[in-house]
C-alpha positions, -999 to +999 in steps of 0.1 A: -328+700+519-365+700+512-361+730+488-334+711+469-357+680+466-385+701+454-363+718+428-350+684+417-386+672+414-395+702+393-365+697+371-374+661+364-410+671+357-398+698+333-378+671+314-409+650+310-428+681+299-404+693+272-392+659+259-421+653+235-415+686+218-380+676+206-397+650+183-422+673+167-399+687+141-399+669+108-380+674+076-394+698+051-412+683+020-391+678-011-392+710-032-398+694-065-417+662-058-455+664-056-475+637-038-499+617-059-530+610-038-538+574-028-564+560-051-585+530-041-598+524-076-582+493-091-557+497-119-540+529-107-515+524-080-502+554-061-469+569-072-443+561-045-423+590-031-401+572-005-365+562-005-371+534-030-390+541-062-419+519-071-430+508-105-451+531-127-489+525-127-501+496-149-526+510-174-542+494-204-521+512-230-488+513-211-457+499-226-440+478-199-403+484-192-378+465-171-390+459-136-425+473-143-455+449-145-473+446-178-509+456-181-534+430-171-541+404-198-578+406-193-601+430-175-612+401-152-578+403-135-586+437-121-609+432-092-624+457-066-606+458-033-618+430-009-630+441+025-627+416+054-650+428+082-647+412+116-658+422+151-624+440+158-612+453+125-620+461+089-593+453+064-591+462+027-570+441+004-561+444-033-553+418-058-526+442-072-497+427-053-520+408-030-514+436-004-533+453+024-545+488+016-560+497+051-562+480+085-588+498+106-593+489+143-629+493+151-624+497+189-597+524+186-597+560+174-569+582+161-561+616+173-585+629+147-615+611+163-619+587+134-615+549+135-578+542+136-561+530+104-527+514+112-516+518+075-500+550+064-521+555+033-503+588+025-468+571+023-469+562-014-447+531-010-452+494-015-483+485+005-481+464+037-475+427+030-456+434-002-425+412-006-390+425+003-363+407-018-331+427-016-313+402-038-340+404-064-350+440-063-364+442-099-385+410-093-399+425-061-410+456-079-427+435-105-446+412-083-456+438-057-476+457-084-486+428-106-522+416-107-528+384-088-556+359-091-578+363-060-597+334-044-619+341-014-623+315+013-659+300+017-663+315+052-655+350+039-627+354+064-597+345+042-583+351+008-555+336-013-535+353-041-515+337-069-494+353-095-476+335-123-460+346-156-449+310-165-415+316-149-421+333-116-448+322-092-460+340-061-485+326-036-500+345-006-527+337+018-545+355+046-570+341+071-587+361+099-609+352+128-643+367+135-635+380+171-598+380+175-567+401+167-549+369+157-547+358+121-525+337+097-504+349+068-482+330+044-461+340+014-437+321-010-419+329-042-404+305-067-386+308-101-390+277-123-400+257-091-370+268-071-377+287-039-366+324-037-359+340-003-384+367+005-396+387+034-430+401+042-428+439+047-448+466+063-432+500+057-441+537+057-450+538+094-473+520+117-498+528+145-515+561+153-501+582+126-526+611+133-503+626+160-474+648+151-449+628+174-457+595+156-422+591+142-407+592+177-430+565+190-423+538+163-399+509+165-392+475+153-389+447+178-381+410+182-378+387+212-345+368+212-350+335+230-313+329+233-307+362+251-341+360+267-346+397+259-368+420+238-347+439+213-358+471+196-347+494+168-359+528+157-358+545+123-325+562+133-309+528+135-320+518+100-292+515+075-290+513+037-288+485+029-306+475+061-289+451+085-309+419+091-311+404+125-317+367+126-320+340+153-344+320+173-371+347+178-404+342+196-418+370+175-408+399+154-425+430+140-431+467+146-452+489+168-457+523+185-466+532+221-501+516+220-503+492+190-482+464+175-480+442+144-459+411+152-453+379+133-451+347+153-434+317+136-453+285+137-422+263+140-386+265+153-372+280+121-347+309+121-365+342+119-351+372+101-360+409+105-349+440+087-355+475+100-364+499+072-369+536+072-385+558+046-389+596+044-426+600+036-457+620+046-481+609+073-515+621+084-503+639+116-474+655+098-493+685+085-482+680+049-445+675+059-423+645+057-405+624+083-385+593+085-409+565+095-402+530+105-407+498+085-400+461+090-395+430+068-398+396+084-392+361+072-389+325+086-376+309+054-384+307+017-420+296+026-431+321+052-458+308+076-467+331+105-494+337+130-500+374+130-511+397+158-521+432+148-539+452+175-536+471+208-509+464+233-534+452+258-516+431+284-544+406+288-547+401+250-509+398+246-505+372+273-532+350+257-513+350+224-479+344+239-467+351+275-435+367+262-455+391+240-466+413+269-430+426+270-438+448+241-455+471+266-424+490+278-429+502+314-394+517+313-366+516+339-391+518+368-410+488+356-405+471+390-430+498+403-449+508+372-460+474+361-474+463+395-492+497+398-508+492+364-518+456+371-535+466+404-553+495+388-563+473+358-576+446+382-598+471+401-611+484+367-619+448+354-632+432+386-645+459+410-651+495+398-651+492+360-637+527+356-601+536+355-606+570+371-621+556+402-596+528+402-568+553+402-584+570+432-588+538+452-553+526+445-538+561+454-557+561+487-545+526+495-509+535+486-510+565+509-524+545+537-497+519+533-471+547+535-488+564+564-464+550+591-435+566+572-453+598+568-462+598+605-425+598+613-422+628+590-451+646+608-435+641+642-401+653+629-416+684+614-435+691+647-403+687+667-384+710+645-411+736+648-410+733+686-372+738+684-375+769+663-370+794+692-338+778+702-325+776+666-334+813+661-313+821+692-283+802+678-287+819+644-290+854+661-255+849+677-240+842+643-261+865+621-233+888+610-210+861+599-203+855+562-209+820+547-171+816+543-164+824+580-149+794+599-173+801+627-202+791+605-191+755+612-196+762+649-231+774+642-240+743+622-224+721+650-246+738+676-277+732+656-269+696+650-261+691+687-296+705+694-312+681+670-292+652+685-301+662+721-339+661+713-337+632+689-347+652+658-338+639+623-334+670+601-337+647+571-370+633+583-391+656+561-372+646+530-376+608+531-414+607+524-409+630+494-381+607+481-405+578+483-432+596+464-410+605+434-406+569+421-444+564+423-450+596+404-427+586+376-441+551+376-477+565+372-464+588+345-450+558+326-483+539+330-503+566+314-477+569+286-477+533+274-509+516+286-534+513+258-560+504+284-558+540+297-561+554+261-595+569+258-606+559+293-632+584+306-639+597+342-667+621+350-660+651+327-626+638+316-629+621+282-594+606+281-572+599+311-541+595+290-544+630+277-548+665+292-584+676+298-601+686+266-615+718+281-607+755+276-599+757+313-586+725+328-603+717+361-581+691+377-549+711+376-566+741+392-581+720+420-546+705+425-531+740+429-557+748+456-551+715+474-513+723+476-519+757+491-542+742+517-517+715+524-490+741+531-513+758+556-518+725+574-481+715+574-459+729+602-432+753+588-401+749+610-380+773+588-389+810+590-365+821+562-386+846+542-369+836+509-376+799+514-412+807+524-417+826+492-403+797+472-427+773+490-456+795+481-445+795+444-444+757+443-481+751+438-482+776+409-451+760+393-465+725+398-499+736+385-483+749+353-465+716+347-494+694+355-517+716+333-502+697+303-498+662+318-522+633+314-554+638+333-549+604+350-515+616+364-531+648+377-559+628+393-534+606+410-514+636+424-546+655+434-559+624+453-525+620+470-526+656+481-561+652+495-552+620+514-521+636+528-541+667+539-565+643+558-535+625+574-519+658+584-552+670+599-555+638+618-520+642+632-525+678+641-556+669+662-542+639+681-522+636+713-492+626+692-487+662+680-488+675+716-464+649+729-440+656+700-440+693+709-436+688+746-407+664+742-385+692+728-400+723+746-374+742+767-380+739+805-403+765+820-389+791+843-398+791+880-394+823+901-373+839+873-349+809+872-349+777+852 
């Protein structure tokens, strides 16, 4: 039974190990299209290459055509990109379309080691905070690339944009805070004074786009107050034309594993969200294209939103909106994973101030809480070891029987009667392992979705959410050694040579799997092994072990008779 459990454990670990590789493949680049690089200089917008063509660049001598903005009337309309610099991010905005050209988080790095830009600058689409108007597509193309009048707020933390051609008027406004991920954004469109429905869009991908698996991590989301549930969509769910979800939403937006951009309505108006998908390039795609997520959000003709763009930090999210913390997806084992994370996070914030040591402390405490259950396992294993001579005698009497022989049932019955006589539970060694498996998967999920663990160092480990960045990874090798030592300390009631060989292979198989897991997960498992070794040593050197052995030992012979 224990071998079967170990094999099941290995199979589940293998699933976790190979799953990310299914999302690495991306579609090949279009054979004829060539990407025009993103240009920050005003007056020359990038040539879009996504599913929806964008207008041609507006240049001084260009002849405007239908749906394409005319050249600026005066050079004064073309202004350098505006940079809003706060304590937590640096944002670049352009008065061409009144759009965001980059949104860099100062306290986060991408997989390339550079400050993380949440905008896919390689997409070549309409820039974030362009307007999505499916019923007025030509108008949207026009105003998203037209030059707006730019007015900077006196405090330097906000800007407003106005476009008008005497017929169509567009107004946008942004206002940021010096030390907060929360801001405000508004947008409205009118034709001859009549409001035109519009949505604020962010497309072409979002989050850490420097990793190759970025497309698999992205999703759109909204919290439906009527259903009291967070709803999510991926790029695979996107349709053409996109379906629009609407209702009484607490928030709506998009995100990846560690970051989110969500729009929070300021009133009780009906919120709409469209899930978009575009096949574009992205920094981690190695010059290939992939289908990346996008979202368009509205709360009416005159959009007024609070806006959170930043890390999925549970404490930050709760301060913005208690329901917002649900964007951190702890998975189907959230009933275990979330409390584990909160406990580790509390130790990091209030006691130890290091996630590595916090993991060690919590792992030790968890193993001590489970020690009474493990003690039952230790006693059961010791009793089974003491019964080994009697079990060997039974097996010897039936050794020439085939597995299909009916007398095999008699053999199993004798063994079970022996267990029953001495009060031995043959399943006792399996139960503690069954308990550990949910905690293992819970910790795995914590390291997968917790931005707090992202980049967290411990001793020589630079990032607990990633494998060690060393040519030879130390923690997995130490873990292999600890498993071999634990096998030496643990009683082996079964002398089957084939099963013993399997047991000796387990540390090597586990070591190979853990070699590519997050360092924090390896640290948890290694610490658990070391604590269990200490508990086994304690049991082996106490009277409890002797009593367990004597309680099942066969009676001693006296004068040649029992």
